[in-house]
Every structure is written in C-alpha cells, then in structure tokens.
C-alpha positions as CSV (number, residue, x, y, z in Angstrom):
1,M,1.6,11.9,66.8
2,N,3.6,9.6,69.1
3,A,7.0,8.2,68.2
4,A,5.7,4.6,67.7
5,V,3.1,5.8,65.2
6,M,5.6,8.1,63.4
7,E,8.0,5.1,63.1
8,T,5.3,2.9,61.7
9,V,4.3,5.5,59.1
10,A,7.9,6.1,58.1
11,S,8.6,2.3,57.7
12,E,5.5,1.8,55.6
13,G,6.1,4.8,53.4
14,A,4.4,8.2,53.3
15,L,0.8,8.4,52.0
16,V,0.4,9.9,48.6
17,S,-0.8,13.4,47.8
18,P,-4.5,14.1,47.8
19,T,-4.5,14.6,44.0
20,L,-2.9,11.1,43.4
21,H,-5.2,9.6,46.1
22,H,-8.2,10.9,44.1
23,E,-6.8,9.6,40.8
24,I,-6.2,6.1,42.1
25,S,-9.5,6.0,44.0
26,D,-11.3,7.0,40.8
27,F,-9.5,4.2,38.9
28,L,-10.6,1.7,41.5
29,Y,-14.2,3.0,41.4
30,L,-14.1,2.5,37.6
31,E,-12.8,-1.0,38.0
32,A,-15.8,-1.8,40.3
33,E,-18.1,-0.4,37.8
34,L,-16.7,-2.5,35.0
35,L,-17.2,-5.7,37.1
36,D,-20.7,-4.7,38.2
37,D,-21.7,-3.9,34.6
38,W,-20.3,-7.3,33.3
39,K,-17.7,-5.5,31.1
40,F,-15.2,-8.3,31.8
41,R,-13.1,-7.8,28.6
42,E,-12.6,-4.2,29.4
43,W,-11.8,-5.2,33.0
44,L,-9.0,-7.4,31.7
45,D,-7.5,-4.3,30.2
46,V,-6.9,-2.9,33.7
47,V,-5.3,-6.1,34.9
48,A,-1.5,-6.4,34.1
49,P,-0.2,-9.4,32.2
50,D,2.0,-10.4,35.2
51,V,-0.8,-10.1,37.8
52,R,-0.9,-12.2,40.9
53,Y,-4.6,-12.5,42.0
54,F,-5.3,-14.5,45.0
55,M,-7.5,-15.2,48.0
56,R,-6.8,-17.5,50.8
57,S,-9.2,-18.9,53.4
58,T,-9.3,-17.1,56.7
59,T,-8.7,-19.1,59.9
60,N,-9.5,-18.5,63.5
61,A,-6.5,-18.6,65.9
62,Q,-6.7,-18.3,69.6
63,T,-5.1,-15.3,71.3
64,R,-2.3,-17.4,72.9
65,D,-1.4,-18.8,69.5
66,R,-1.4,-15.4,67.8
67,R,1.0,-14.0,70.5
68,R,3.4,-16.8,69.6
69,S,2.8,-16.2,65.8
70,V,1.3,-19.7,65.5
71,Q,-1.4,-19.6,62.7
72,P,-3.4,-22.6,61.4
73,P,-2.7,-23.3,57.8
74,T,-4.8,-21.6,55.1
75,T,-6.2,-22.9,51.8
76,W,-6.0,-21.1,48.5
77,I,-9.4,-20.1,47.1
78,F,-7.9,-18.2,44.2
79,N,-4.3,-18.2,43.0
80,E,-4.6,-17.0,39.5
81,T,-2.7,-15.5,36.7
82,W,-3.9,-13.2,33.9
83,Y,-4.4,-16.2,31.7
84,Q,-6.6,-18.0,34.2
85,L,-8.6,-14.8,34.7
86,E,-9.0,-14.5,31.0
87,R,-10.3,-18.1,30.8
88,R,-12.8,-17.3,33.5
89,V,-14.0,-14.3,31.5
90,A,-14.2,-16.4,28.3
91,R,-16.3,-19.0,30.1
92,L,-18.7,-16.4,31.4
93,E,-19.0,-15.0,27.8
94,T,-20.2,-18.4,26.5
95,G,-23.4,-18.4,28.4
96,M,-22.6,-21.9,29.5
97,A,-21.3,-21.0,33.0
98,W,-24.1,-22.6,34.9
99,A,-23.1,-21.0,38.2
100,E,-23.9,-17.6,36.5
101,E,-27.2,-18.6,35.0
102,P,-29.0,-16.3,35.5
103,P,-26.2,-13.8,35.8
104,S,-25.3,-12.4,39.2
105,R,-26.0,-8.8,39.9
106,T,-23.1,-7.4,41.9
107,R,-22.2,-4.3,43.7
108,H,-18.5,-3.8,44.6
109,L,-18.0,-1.2,47.3
110,I,-14.5,-0.1,48.5
111,T,-13.7,2.2,51.3
112,N,-11.0,3.3,53.7
113,L,-8.4,3.5,51.0
114,R,-4.8,3.9,52.2
115,I,-2.4,4.5,49.4
116,R,1.4,4.5,49.6
117,E,4.3,4.1,47.2
118,A,5.2,0.4,47.0
119,A,8.2,-0.5,49.2
120,D,10.0,-2.0,46.2
121,G,9.3,1.1,44.1
122,D,7.1,-0.8,41.6
123,G,3.9,1.4,41.6
124,Y,1.6,2.0,44.5
125,E,0.1,-0.2,47.2
126,V,-3.6,0.3,48.0
127,R,-5.1,-1.1,51.2
128,C,-8.8,-1.0,51.4
129,N,-11.9,-2.6,52.9
130,Y,-14.6,-3.9,50.6
131,V,-18.1,-5.3,50.4
132,L,-19.2,-7.4,47.5
133,Q,-23.0,-7.9,47.4
134,R,-24.1,-10.6,45.0
135,S,-27.8,-11.2,44.1
136,Q,-28.9,-14.0,41.9
137,K,-32.3,-15.5,41.2
138,E,-35.1,-14.4,43.5
139,R,-33.7,-15.0,47.0
140,D,-30.0,-15.9,46.5
141,V,-28.1,-13.0,48.1
142,T,-24.6,-13.3,49.4
143,T,-22.4,-10.6,51.0
144,Y,-18.6,-10.9,51.1
145,I,-16.8,-8.5,53.4
146,G,-13.1,-8.2,53.8
147,K,-9.9,-6.4,53.1
148,R,-7.8,-6.1,50.0
149,V,-4.2,-5.2,49.2
150,D,-3.7,-4.1,45.6
151,R,-0.6,-3.0,43.7
152,L,-1.1,-0.6,40.8
153,R,1.2,0.6,38.1
154,R,0.8,3.7,35.9
155,V,0.6,2.7,32.3
156,E,-0.1,4.2,28.9
157,G,-3.6,3.6,27.7
158,K,-7.2,4.3,28.2
159,H,-7.4,3.9,31.9
160,G,-3.8,5.0,32.9
161,W,-3.4,2.3,35.6
162,Q,-3.1,-1.5,35.8
163,I,-3.5,-3.9,38.8
164,H,-0.5,-6.2,39.0
165,Y,-1.2,-7.7,42.5
166,R,-4.4,-8.4,44.4
167,D,-4.5,-10.1,47.8
168,I,-8.1,-10.7,49.0
169,T,-8.9,-11.6,52.6
170,L,-12.5,-12.4,53.5
171,D,-13.7,-11.8,57.0
172,Q,-15.8,-15.0,56.8
173,V,-14.1,-18.2,57.9
174,V,-16.8,-20.3,56.4
175,I,-18.1,-19.4,52.9
176,T,-21.7,-20.2,52.7
177,S,-22.2,-19.3,49.1
178,H,-23.0,-22.2,46.7
179,N,-20.2,-21.0,44.4
180,L,-17.5,-18.3,44.0
181,S,-17.9,-17.5,40.3
182,V,-17.8,-13.7,40.8
183,L,-14.7,-11.6,40.4
184,F,-13.4,-9.6,43.4
C-alpha cells in the first residue's frame, strides 16, 4: 500500500473487524427487508429519535469548476426528522396516500459496504452503494441508484442498532419518477 493510500485510511479511521462488519451488514439487510415488506412501524424502531434523514439533488459540474471547488447549488429532496418520517408512515397506513395506491413493490439492494468507527466516536459510519427498484401498477417501474452514508449506534432492544444519520445521494440528476413516496 502506498503512503498516500495509508494516510487516507489512517485519517478516515480503520475499517471494523470482519465480525462487526457482518453484524452491521446483517442489520442493514434487515432494514431493507422491513422496508420491502411494508413493515414501516417496525422500521421506525431502527431509526433513532434524533435522526437526520436527507437527500439532496445531484448537480452536474464541469471539470474546470470541480477543480476550483465550484459546485452549482443543490436542492433538498428530503430533510426529515424522526417525527416527519413517522408522519409519512402514518399517512401510508391510512390507505389514503394516493401516490401509493396500489402500493409500490420495492427491492432495496445495498452493496460495497465500508464500515468505520465514526470520527466523532458516536457509533459507526457506513458508506455503501444502493439500488432501489420500485414497481407499481402494470408498467410503472423506477430504479434509483446512488450512494448512501449512514451513521449507526448500538442500542438495547430487539435489533441492537439504530440509524441516526442517513445522507442519500442519487446518481440521477433528473428524477423522472412521478413521485418520491418510497423510503430509502
């Protein structure tokens, strides 16, 4: 490993042990299953009360601008708290969320997990790539691809972990879906 790579790894923190990596990966697979199975109330149990859950739009910047660290402004798509997530779940439970009639069928896939202790010592940071496939009605299929940065804390309880931070970045610059009513 060259010196630049070693310095980057050292500044970002060491990767966790294989045992802890497996435990955290399994928790994230469980979370995906809860979302895919529409078990939203149980999903809220794995979300910390102080969660920051957000997604911003992606922008295209020319190479010359990126070199100068000039980025076009982004727009918030989600910037939610636990209370706002709970309200979304409550709305889905009413059967009156027309964007989800009939209900979407989703598959959350996560891969390339890189897990480190959080720099501030508050749990673990998980960086991953994801694909969210959403099917609704006969021909309405949307695929969201991107990266995610999660922060997890170990907690007492059924699942042993909670998500207290989620930063979602879509690869798509233009979102062609007729709505964004699914949870990432």
